[in-house]
C-alpha positions, 0 to 999 in steps of 0.5 A: 473535517480533517478525517474527510480531507485525509480520506479524500487524499488517500482515495485520489492516490489509490485511484491514481495508482490504478490508472498510472503506468509510471513506476516513479510516480507509483513509488511517490504515490505509495510513499504519500499514501503511507503518510496520509494513512498513518495520519488518518489512523491517528486522527480517528483515535486521537483521544484514545491513543497512548504515547507509545502508539504515537511513537509507533505511528511516527516510526511507521511514517519514517519507514513507509514514507522515507526508507521503503520508497528510497529502496524502491527508487534505488531499484528503479535506477538499477533496472532502468525501467520507467513504465509498466507497458504490458499489464495483465489488466488494462488501466481502464479496466483496473479503474473500473474494478477499483470503483467496484472495490470502493463500493464493496468496501463501503458496503462491508464497513456499513454492515460491520459492528464497529467499535464506538471509539471509531468516530469515522467509519469511512476511515475503515472503508478506505483502509480496506479499499487500500488493502484490495487496491494493493492486491489488485496491483499484485495480480494485474501488473507484470513488473516485479517493481510494480508488484512490490508497490502493490505489496506495500500498498496492501500492507498500508491497508492492513496496518491502518485497518489494524491500528484503527480497529484494534484499540489498545493493541500491543505495540510488539505486534505492531512493530512486528508488522513493520519489521515484516514489511521492511524485510519483505521489501528488502528481499523483493529489492534483492530479487528485482536486482538479480532478476534484472541482472540475469534476464535483462528485464523484470517482467514476471510474465516471462517466468511461465516460459522458463524450462530446464 
């Protein structure tokens, strides 16, 4: 029952992210998404996880739901940008593509020979769907902050997909994933600040017009 509730919440958050132009709302959404995905990964393997996996999940929640969203909110305050007004793909089209990605994720997981330890295959499908939603946000949006949120969303899906499928995976590898995303978002935050300082906007579409 808990798995189904968490899956429904993550699905609604992902749909909201595809249809929302408010950057502050997207930052909050990716924070909640990271929290519920980590809880979902713990829920589907609660009988098989050693204590260090629980510690890792708690650390992931702190990083994904607190530290990284705070960094993004600080970047929003510095840039004074509130909305994504000129996306590469419209929000209605993004939602339609998201629906196709959801169907494709469920179909892919249905075809995969999953380990018997995974009690709910839909958890894997939602993790895969989250990964593709993040990739879609990176491609379909033009603001550097929104693309950073897309990167975080994609990493959320990768992290939970790996944690769900790789039973007993080495804790060092999982810590490496967290370190990579932390450094990646930190670098992106610095880039957003410098882009805004030099060009008075953070729209990456204008970079195609740069000349010597």
